[in-house]
C-alpha positions in Angstrom: -17.4 14.0 -9.8 -16.2 16.8 -12.1 -18.6 18.3 -14.7 -18.7 16.7 -18.1 -16.2 17.8 -20.7 -18.8 19.8 -22.6 -19.1 22.3 -19.8 -17.4 25.6 -20.8 -14.2 26.8 -19.2 -16.1 29.8 -17.9 -18.2 27.6 -15.7 -15.1 26.4 -14.0 -13.5 29.8 -13.6 -16.6 31.6 -12.4 -16.2 32.8 -8.8 -19.0 31.6 -6.5 -21.4 34.4 -5.6 -21.1 33.5 -1.9 -17.3 33.6 -1.8 -15.9 36.2 0.5 -13.6 38.9 -1.0 -9.9 38.4 -0.2 -9.9 41.6 1.9 -12.5 40.1 4.2 -10.4 37.1 5.1 -7.8 37.5 7.8 -4.2 36.6 7.5 -4.0 34.8 10.8 -3.8 31.0 11.3 -7.1 29.3 11.7 -9.6 26.6 10.7 -12.3 26.9 8.1 -15.6 25.0 7.4 -17.5 24.8 4.1 -21.2 24.3 4.4 -23.8 23.0 1.9 -27.3 24.6 1.3 -28.7 22.6 4.2 -26.1 23.9 6.6 -24.1 20.6 6.9 -20.3 20.9 7.1 -18.9 19.3 4.0 -15.2 20.1 4.5 -12.9 21.2 7.3 -9.4 22.5 6.8 -6.7 24.5 8.5 -4.2 27.1 7.3 -1.1 29.0 8.5 -2.7 32.0 6.9 -6.4 31.9 6.1 -6.5 34.5 3.2 -4.2 32.7 0.7 -5.6 29.3 1.5 -9.3 30.2 1.1 -8.6 32.5 -1.9 -7.1 29.5 -3.7 -10.5 27.8 -3.7 -12.2 30.7 -5.5 -9.7 31.3 -8.3 -9.8 29.5 -11.7 -11.3 26.1 -10.7 -9.7 24.3 -13.7 -6.5 24.1 -11.7 -8.3 22.4 -8.8 -8.5 18.6 -8.2 -11.9 17.3 -9.6 -13.1 16.4 -6.1 -12.1 19.9 -4.8 -14.1 21.4 -7.7 -17.1 19.3 -6.6 -16.7 20.4 -3.0 -16.6 24.1 -4.0 -19.7 23.8 -6.2 -21.5 21.9 -3.5 -20.8 24.4 -0.8 -22.9 27.6 -0.4 -20.9 29.3 2.5 -17.6 29.2 4.3 -16.8 30.3 7.8 -13.6 30.4 9.8 -12.2 30.6 13.3 -8.9 32.4 14.0 -6.6 30.8 16.5 -3.4 31.9 18.2 -1.0 29.3 16.8 -0.7 26.6 14.2 -0.7 23.9 16.9 -4.2 25.2 18.1 -5.3 25.1 14.4 -4.2 21.4 14.2 -6.1 20.6 17.4 -9.3 22.4 16.3 -9.2 20.9 12.9 -9.1 17.4 14.4 -12.0 18.2 16.8 -14.2 19.5 14.0 -13.5 16.5 11.7 -14.4 14.2 14.6 -17.5 16.2 15.4 -18.9 16.8 11.9 -17.5 13.9 9.8 -17.4 16.0 6.6 -18.0 14.1 3.4 -15.1 15.6 1.5 -12.4 15.0 4.2 -10.3 11.9 3.9 -11.8 9.0 5.8 -9.5 6.3 7.3 -11.1 2.9 7.2 -9.6 0.0 9.2 -8.6 -2.7 6.7 -10.0 -5.2 9.2 -11.5 -5.3 12.7 -8.6 -5.4 15.1 -9.0 -6.8 18.7 -7.2 -5.1 21.6 -6.2 -6.3 25.0 -8.0 -3.9 27.3 -7.8 -3.3 31.0 -10.8 -1.4 32.4 -9.0 0.8 34.9 -12.1 2.9 35.5 -13.9 0.0 37.2 -13.6 -0.6 40.9 -11.9 -3.9 40.2 -10.1 -3.6 36.8 -10.7 -6.4 34.3 -8.5 -7.6 31.5 -10.5 -8.6 28.3 -10.5 -8.7 24.5 -12.2 -5.6 23.1 -13.0 -4.2 19.6 -14.7 -1.1 18.3 -14.7 2.4 19.7 -12.2 3.1 22.6 -13.7 4.0 25.9 -12.4 6.5 28.4 -10.6 5.1 31.5 -9.6 1.9 29.7 -6.0 1.0 28.9 -5.5 -0.6 25.4 -2.7 -2.7 24.2 -2.2 -3.9 20.7 -4.0 -4.2 18.3 -3.4 -7.9 17.8 -4.0 -9.7 14.6 -6.1 -12.4 16.2 -8.1 -12.6 19.4 -6.6 -16.0 20.3 -3.2 -14.3 20.4 -4.5 -12.0 23.2 -5.9 -15.0 25.1 -2.6 -16.9 24.8 -0.8 -13.9 26.2 -3.3 -13.4 29.0 -3.1 -17.1 29.9 0.7 -16.9 30.3 0.7 -13.7 32.3 -2.2 -14.3 34.7 -0.1 -16.5 36.9 2.3 -13.5 37.5 -0.4 -10.8 37.4 -3.6 -12.5 38.6 -6.1 -9.7 37.8 -9.7 -10.2 37.2 -10.9 -11.4 33.7 -14.5 -12.5 34.5 -17.6 -10.6 33.4 -19.7 -8.5 35.7 -22.3 -11.2 36.1 -19.8 -13.9 37.0 -18.1 -11.5 39.5 -21.4 -10.8 41.3 -22.5 -14.4 41.5 -19.1 -15.4 43.0 -19.3 -12.6 45.5 -22.9 -13.7 46.5 -21.9 -17.4 46.8 -18.6 -16.7 48.5 -16.8 -19.1 46.1 -14.4 -17.9 43.4 -14.4 -19.1 39.8 -12.1 -21.8 38.4 -9.3 -19.2 37.8 -9.4 -18.3 41.4 -8.8 -21.9 42.4 -6.0 -22.2 39.8 -4.3 -19.0 41.3 -4.8 -17.2 38.0 -7.0 -14.6 39.6 -6.5 -12.8 42.9 -10.2 -13.4 43.6 -11.2 -9.9 44.8 -14.8 -11.1 44.5 -14.4 -13.2 47.8 -12.0 -10.8 49.5 -8.7 -12.5 49.0 -7.3 -9.1 48.1 -8.7 -5.7 48.7 -9.4 -3.0 46.1 -6.0 -1.3 46.5 -4.0 -4.6 46.1 -6.0 -5.6 43.1 -5.5 -2.2 41.4 -1.7 -2.5 42.1 -1.8 -5.9 40.3 -3.6 -4.3 37.3 -1.2 -1.4 37.2 1.8 -3.8 37.2 0.2 -5.7 34.4 -0.3 -2.5 32.4 3.3 -1.5 33.1 4.6 -4.8 31.8 2.5 -4.6 28.7 3.6 -1.0 28.1 7.2 -2.3 27.6 8.7 -2.0 31.1 9.5 -5.7 31.1 13.1 -5.8 32.3 12.2 -4.6 35.8 9.6 -7.4 36.4 11.9 -10.1 35.0 14.8 -8.9 37.2 12.5 -8.6 40.3 11.1 -12.1 39.9 14.6 -13.5 39.3 15.9 -11.9 42.5 12.9 -13.0 44.5 13.5 -16.6 43.3 17.1 -16.6 44.3 16.3 -15.1 47.7 13.7 -17.8 48.4 16.1 -20.5 47.4 18.8 -19.1 49.7 16.3 -19.1 52.6 15.5 -22.7 51.8 11.9 -21.8 50.8 11.9 -24.1 47.9 8.2 -24.2 47.2 8.2 -20.4 46.8 11.3 -20.5 44.7 9.7 -23.1 42.4 6.6 -21.0 42.0 8.7 -17.9 41.2 10.7 -20.1 38.8 7.5 -20.9 36.9 6.5 -17.2 37.0 9.8 -16.3 35.4 9.3 -19.0 32.7 5.9 -17.5 32.0 7.3 -14.0 31.6 10.1 -15.3 29.4 7.7 -17.2 27.2 5.4 -14.2 26.8 8.4 -12.1 25.8 9.6 -14.6 23.3 6.4 -14.2 21.4 7.6 -10.7 20.5 11.1 -10.7 19.2 13.3 -7.7 19.8 13.4 -5.5 16.7 14.9 -2.3 18.2 17.6 -2.2 20.8 17.9 -0.1 23.9 14.2 -0.8 24.8 13.0 1.7 22.3 9.4 2.9 22.3 8.4 3.8 18.8 5.5 3.7 16.3 6.7 2.8 12.8 4.4 3.7 9.8 4.5 2.4 6.3 2.5 3.6 3.3 1.8 2.0 -0.1 -0.3 4.0 -2.5 -1.5 4.4 -6.1 -3.4 7.1 -7.8 -6.7 6.4 -6.0 -5.9 4.8 -2.6 -3.3 4.4 0.0 -2.8 1.5 2.4 -1.3 2.4 5.8 0.3 0.0 8.3 1.8 0.8 11.7 3.8 -1.4 14.1 3.6 -0.4 17.7 7.0 -1.1 19.3 7.3 -1.0 23.1 10.5 -1.9 24.9 12.1 -2.8 21.6 9.4 -5.4 20.8 6.4 -5.3 18.5 3.4 -5.1 20.7 0.7 -4.6 18.0 -0.1 -3.8 14.4 -2.9 -1.9 12.7 -3.8 -0.9 9.2 -6.1 1.4 7.2 -7.1 1.9 3.6 -7.8 5.5 2.6 -9.0 7.2 -0.5 -6.2 9.7 -1.4 -8.5 12.2 -3.0 -6.3 15.3 -3.8 -3.9 14.9 -0.9 -0.2 14.7 -1.3 1.6 12.2 0.9 2.8 14.8 3.4 -0.8 15.9 4.0 -2.0 12.3 4.2 0.7 11.6 6.9 -0.4 14.7 8.8 -4.1 13.6 8.9 -3.0 10.0 9.6 -1.2 11.2 12.8 -4.3 13.1 13.8 -6.4 10.0 13.3 -4.0 7.7 15.3 -3.1 10.0 18.3 -6.0 12.4 18.6 -7.8 10.3 21.2 -4.8 8.8 22.8 -3.8 9.2 26.5 -0.4 10.6 27.2 1.2 7.1 27.5 -0.3 6.2 24.1 2.1 8.6 22.3 5.6 7.1 22.1 8.8 9.0 22.3 9.6 8.3 18.6 7.3 8.2 15.6 8.9 7.0 12.3 7.1 7.9 9.1 7.9 7.3 5.4 7.6 11.0 4.6 7.4 14.0 7.0 4.1 15.8 7.2 3.5 19.1 5.5 4.3 21.0 8.6 6.7 18.9 10.8 7.4 21.4 13.6 3.7 22.0 14.2 2.7 18.3 14.2 5.7 17.5 16.5 4.6 20.2 18.9 1.0 18.9 18.9 2.2 15.4 19.6 4.5 16.7 22.3 1.5 18.4 24.0 -0.4 15.2 23.9 2.5 13.2 25.4 3.6 15.8 27.9 7.2 15.7 26.6 9.0 16.1 23.3 8.3 13.6 20.5 10.9 12.7 17.9 9.1 12.7 14.5 11.4 11.7 11.6 12.1 9.5 8.6 14.5 6.6 9.5 17.6 6.7 7.3 19.7 3.7 8.3 20.1 0.8 10.6 17.5 -1.3 12.3 14.9 1.4 12.2 15.2 1.8 8.5 15.0 -2.0 8.1 11.9 -2.2 10.3 10.3 0.7 8.3 10.8 -1.2 5.1 9.1 -4.3 6.6 6.1 -2.1 7.6 5.9 -0.7 4.1 6.0 -4.3 2.7 3.0 -5.1 4.9 1.3 -2.0 3.5 1.9 -3.1 -0.1 0.4 -6.5 0.7 -2.6 -4.9 2.4 -3.2 -2.7 -0.6 -3.0 -5.8 -2.9 -5.4 -7.7 -0.7 -7.8 -4.8 -0.7 -7.8 -4.6 -4.5 -8.2 -8.4 -4.8 -11.2 -8.3 -2.4 -12.8 -5.7 -4.7 -11.9 -7.7 -7.8 -13.3 -10.9 -6.3 -16.7 -9.4 -5.5 -19.0 -10.6 -8.2 -21.5 -7.8 -7.6 -18.7 -5.2 -7.8 -17.5 -6.7 -11.1 -21.0 -6.6 -12.6 -21.4 -3.0 -11.5 -18.0 -2.1 -12.9 -18.9 -3.6 -16.4 -22.2 -1.9 -16.4 -20.7 1.5 -15.4 -18.1 1.2 -18.2 -20.9 0.3 -20.7 -22.9 3.4 -19.7 -19.9 5.8 -19.4 -18.4 4.8 -22.8 -21.8 4.4 -24.6 -21.1 0.8 -25.6 -23.7 -1.4 -27.2 -22.9 -4.2 -24.6 -20.9 -4.7 -21.4 -17.1 -5.1 -22.2 -16.8 -8.7 -21.1 -13.3 -9.0 -22.7 -10.9 -6.1 -22.0 -7.4 -6.0 -23.3 -4.8 -3.5 -22.2 -1.4 -2.8 -23.9 1.5 -1.1 -22.2 5.1 -0.3 -23.4 8.2 -0.5 -21.2 11.7 0.7 -21.9 14.6 2.9 -20.7 15.5 5.8 -23.0 14.3 3.8 -26.0 16.4 0.7 -25.3 15.2 -2.9 -24.7 11.7 -1.8 -25.8 9.0 -4.4 -25.0 5.2 -4.4 -24.9 2.7 -6.3 -22.9 -0.9 -7.3 -23.5 -3.1 -8.4 -20.6 -6.6 -9.8 -20.8 -9.5 -9.4 -18.4 -12.7 -11.5 -18.9 -15.8 -10.8 -16.9 -13.8 -8.4 -14.8 -11.1 -11.0 -13.8 -7.6 -11.4 -15.1 -7.1 -14.3 -17.6 -3.3 -14.8 -17.4 -3.3 -17.6 -19.9 -4.2 -15.0 -22.6 -1.4 -12.6 -21.6 1.1 -11.9 -24.4 4.6 -10.3 -24.6 6.1 -8.4 -27.5 9.7 -7.6 -28.3 9.4 -4.3 -30.2 11.6 -4.2 -33.3 11.0 -0.6 -34.1 10.9 -1.1 -37.8 14.3 -2.9 -37.9 14.8 -6.3 -39.3 16.1 -9.2 -37.2 19.5 -8.9 -38.9 19.7 -5.2 -38.0 18.8 -5.8 -34.4 21.3 -8.7 -34.2 24.0 -6.3 -35.6 23.4 -3.9 -32.7 21.2 -1.3 -34.3 20.1 0.6 -31.2 18.0 3.4 -32.7 15.6 4.7 -30.0 11.9 3.9 -30.3 9.3 6.3 -29.0 6.2 5.2 -27.1 3.7 5.8 -29.8 5.7 4.0 -32.5 6.1 1.1 -30.2 2.4 1.1 -29.4 1.6 1.2 -33.1 3.8 -1.8 -33.7 2.4 -3.9 -30.9 -1.2 -3.2 -31.8 -0.6 -3.8 -35.5 1.0 -7.2 -34.8 -1.8 -8.1 -32.4 -4.7 -7.3 -34.7 -2.9 -8.6 -37.8 -2.9 -12.0 -36.0 -6.6 -11.6 -35.4 -7.3 -10.9 -39.1 -5.1 -13.8 -40.1 -7.1 -16.1 -37.9 -10.3 -14.9 -39.4 -8.9 -15.2 -43.0 -7.8 -18.8 -42.3 -11.2 -19.7 -40.9 -12.9 -18.1 -43.9 -10.7 -20.0 -46.3 -11.5 -23.3 -44.7 -15.3 -22.8 -44.5 -16.0 -24.5 -47.8 -13.9 -27.6 -46.9 -15.9 -30.5 -45.6 -14.6 -32.1 -42.5 -13.7 -35.8 -43.2 -15.6 -37.0 -40.2 -18.6 -35.0 -41.1 -18.3 -32.8 -38.0 -19.1 -29.1 -38.2 -16.1 -26.8 -38.7 -14.3 -25.4 -35.7 -15.2 -21.9 -34.5 -12.8 -19.1 -35.8 -11.0 -18.9 -32.4 -10.3 -22.6 -32.2 -7.4 -24.5 -33.8 -9.1 -27.5 -35.6 -6.0 -29.7 -35.2 -5.6 -29.3 -31.4 -9.0 -28.1 -30.3 -7.3 -25.3 -28.3 -7.9 -21.6 -28.6 -5.7 -19.8 -31.1 -3.5 -17.0 -29.9 -5.0 -13.5 -30.6 -8.1 -15.2 -32.1 -10.7 -13.3 -30.0 -11.2 -9.6 -30.4 -11.7 -7.5 -27.3 -14.9 -5.6 -26.6 -12.7 -2.8 -25.1 -9.1 -2.0 -25.8 -7.3 0.1 -23.1 -4.0 1.8 -23.7 -1.8 3.2 -21.0 -1.6 6.9 -21.8 -3.5 9.9 -23.0 -4.7 11.3 -26.2 -1.6 10.5 -28.3 -1.7 6.8 -27.4 -5.5 6.6 -28.0 -5.1 8.3 -31.4 -2.5 5.7 -32.4 -4.7 2.8 -31.3 -7.7 4.2 -33.2 -5.7 4.7 -36.4 -4.3 1.2 -36.3 -7.9 -0.3 -36.0 -9.2 1.9 -38.8 -6.2 1.1 -41.1 -6.6 -2.6 -40.6 -10.4 -2.4 -40.9 -11.1 -3.9 -37.4 -14.6 -2.9 -36.2 -16.5 -3.5 -33.0 -13.6 -2.7 -30.7 -13.9 0.4 -28.4 -10.7 2.2 -27.5 -9.9 4.2 -24.4 -6.8 5.5 -22.7 -6.2 5.8 -19.0 -3.9 8.7 -18.1 -2.0 8.3 -14.8 -2.1 11.8 -13.4 -5.8 12.1 -12.6 -7.0 8.8 -13.9 -8.7 10.5 -16.8 -10.4 8.3 -19.5 -9.6 9.5 -23.0 -11.8 8.5 -25.9 -10.9 8.9 -29.6 -12.2 12.1 -31.2 -12.9 13.8 -27.9 -11.0 17.0 -26.9 -11.7 16.5 -23.2 -11.4 13.3 -21.1 -14.1 11.5 -19.2 -13.7 11.8 -15.4 -15.3 8.9 -13.7 -16.3 9.2 -10.0 -13.4 8.4 -7.7 -15.4 5.6 -6.0 -16.6 4.2 -9.4 -16.3 0.4 -9.7 -15.7 1.0 -13.4 -12.7 3.2 -12.7 -11.3 0.5 -10.3 -11.6 -2.1 -13.0 -9.8 0.1 -15.5 -7.1 0.9 -13.0 -6.6 -2.8 -12.2 -6.3 -3.7 -15.9 -3.8 -0.8 -16.5 -1.7 -1.7 -13.4 -1.6 -5.4 -14.4 -0.4 -4.5 -17.9 2.3 -2.2 -16.4 3.5 -4.9 -14.0 3.6 -7.5 -16.8 5.6 -5.1 -19.1 8.0 -4.1 -16.4 8.7 -7.7 -15.5 9.4 -8.7 -19.1 11.6 -5.6 -19.6 13.7 -6.4 -16.5 14.2 -9.9 -17.7 15.4 -8.7 -21.1 17.5 -6.0 -19.6 19.2 -8.4 -17.2 19.9 -10.9 -20.0 21.3 -8.2 -22.2 23.4 -6.8 -19.4 24.8 -10.2 -18.4 25.7 -11.0 -22.0 27.3 -7.6 -22.6 29.4 -7.8 -19.4 30.7 -11.4 -19.9 30.8 -11.7 -23.7 34.2 -11.0 -25.2 36.3 -12.0 -22.2 39.0 -14.4 -23.6 38.7 -17.9 -22.3 35.2 -17.5 -20.9 32.7 -19.8 -22.6 29.1 -20.6 -22.0 29.8 -23.2 -19.3 32.1 -21.0 -17.3 29.6 -18.1 -17.6 26.9 -20.3 -16.2 29.2 -21.4 -13.4 30.0 -17.8 -12.5 26.4 -16.7 -12.4 25.4 -19.7 -10.4 28.2 -19.0 -7.9 27.5 -15.3 -7.4 23.9 -15.0 -8.4 24.0 -11.6 -10.1 26.3 -9.4 -12.1 26.5 -6.9 -9.2 28.0 -9.5 -6.9 30.3 -10.7 -9.7 31.7 -7.2 -10.2 32.4 -7.0 -6.5 34.2 -10.3 -6.4 38.0 -10.5 -5.9 40.3 -12.7 -8.1 40.7 -15.0 -5.2 36.9 -15.4 -4.9 36.6 -16.0 -8.7 39.2 -18.8 -8.5 36.8 -20.7 -6.2 34.5 -21.2 -9.2 35.0 -24.6 -10.9 36.9 -24.1 -14.2 38.3 -20.6 -13.3 42.1 -20.6 -12.9 44.3 -17.9 -11.6 45.1 -16.3 -15.0 41.4 -16.4 -16.1 40.3 -14.9 -12.7 42.6 -12.0 -13.2 41.4 -11.5 -16.7 37.7 -11.5 -15.6 38.4 -9.1 -12.7 40.2 -6.7 -15.0 37.5 -6.8 -17.7 34.7 -6.1 -15.2 36.7 -3.2 -13.7 37.3 -1.7 -17.2 33.6 -2.1 -18.0 32.6 -0.3 -14.8 35.0 2.5 -15.6 33.4 2.9 -19.1 29.9 3.3 -17.6 28.8 6.9 -17.7 28.3 8.8 -14.5 24.7 8.7 -13.2 24.0 5.2 -14.6 23.6 2.1 -12.5 26.5 -0.2 -13.6 24.4 -3.3 -12.9 21.1 -2.5 -14.5 21.9 0.4 -16.8 19.1 2.5 -15.2 19.5 6.3 -15.0 20.0 7.3 -11.4 18.2 10.2 -9.8 
């Protein structure tokens, strides 16, 4: 956690007394370690040139990420090791991170416990089994799978073709002592090396064939089994042919469980990343022989790392302990690491041949990469929901916010306001409500920002731009004026006796319906999306309206800083703070709600502007066109012949519609999406 805002700038810019002088640091590539007063390694890093990298830690610390500032202040010494090349630096960095587990290095946590199909090739008689946890040397791993039962189903299908041992050591010894195999041995789903049906070499060959099949070399086994079946049938050995036929069916069924996603029997690992300001979720699909053989995911705290650095450390995490056959020929990533040639060379050394490390641009690989990224987004959402659903975490979050913001009580009701627009057009606002740390969607509200214009001016097409702070002021004013109106109405009716003699309804309840009034409850904490300008606007609105008892904060996106009215410096909550997680969830939900409403408004406005004014096109025919084509984008691409297929659209009207849409597209400025009106990059 960074020092409090009251700390002077000199405290941040002061060079640590233990820091080496720039002239003492070599220019060679190498790996460095920061140590704390107890000698523990707190951070490990690498550099192409040690001098500029290490010197950057000891300059003005106000330019460093808050966690990096904490690391430098925690450390009391730094040491480095010079290496011959950047590839060696990458290897040594990985070894030291594994050895010392530094607290300030990024830690990749599995988003769940994944089971693997493992074959213990280091044993005298290799065994196939389900395994979790740390990988062991001499064991071949396949997967990971999403469920253990999926591994057992696969094994059950393949054991009739590859009858290797699956029993435990105790069962194996008892069978050897009794001279009777287990049930699988009688069912021909085990070669029964325990009773000498096959020797050690033959059983190892079966295990190697099984590993070869699971590694993706499936076509050879299918082809070999098919040829053997036909040969047996030609020799009139029908029983052998029937057994081979069943083996072939088992192989085919096992393959059908993994659909082909990449042609040409491609071996590749495909990575996807979904991130926000604090965390990133990573998913990887392991494709062997063109088929997805496994999936794995991690959730990682981003700290100060950019995505390229995160990808580089991710590849170290995944492949650092892999055997050569565990590194595929192709690795597809969403962004290239910070030093692609060095990482590719390191991966090539692990594999023993070159590795194609790249970002897919088109075709099946791009489509598969998008699917992996979608899985990463869902994983990140599940991770956040898990935290949100934890009652203890919610209680801790509310208590942390109370202490950090010096509130008289925990903020049980939190409201967040966000503004969404494109260059001042179609400006909308959103208000989301969290109670007891959980979203209360029934209390959400949406605002169409008028920008000081009357309904008549807006209807006449007055499109004067509205800035964020003005829109924020309007939304907050309307929200809290409704609160004051509800209070005033309740106060005016306090002296009126209820005809039934019942006590008057509370101020937040409509006495006629018994339901809660809109905007009737004030928040304990008001969160605005933005920094000091937005916080200042919110604070002025509350003071002008005379609303008291509502705390105001702003959450800035860049470093997740918490701004408080009247403070020149923001609060920086700890990165792992439950209170910060709660504020972020509230802000993200308000942003999502505002964006959704803005897109709806923009789509309606675009549809109306495109189709309005076309002679002969009324409301019924407009609805028929949109129902037929689904969107304005498809409608623009339609030919007159396709337009004539819509009920009510004749040849002349179809030509008129096509000409009008073409003319509208030609009028759209360059660099603007003709369908949405968005500014293109």
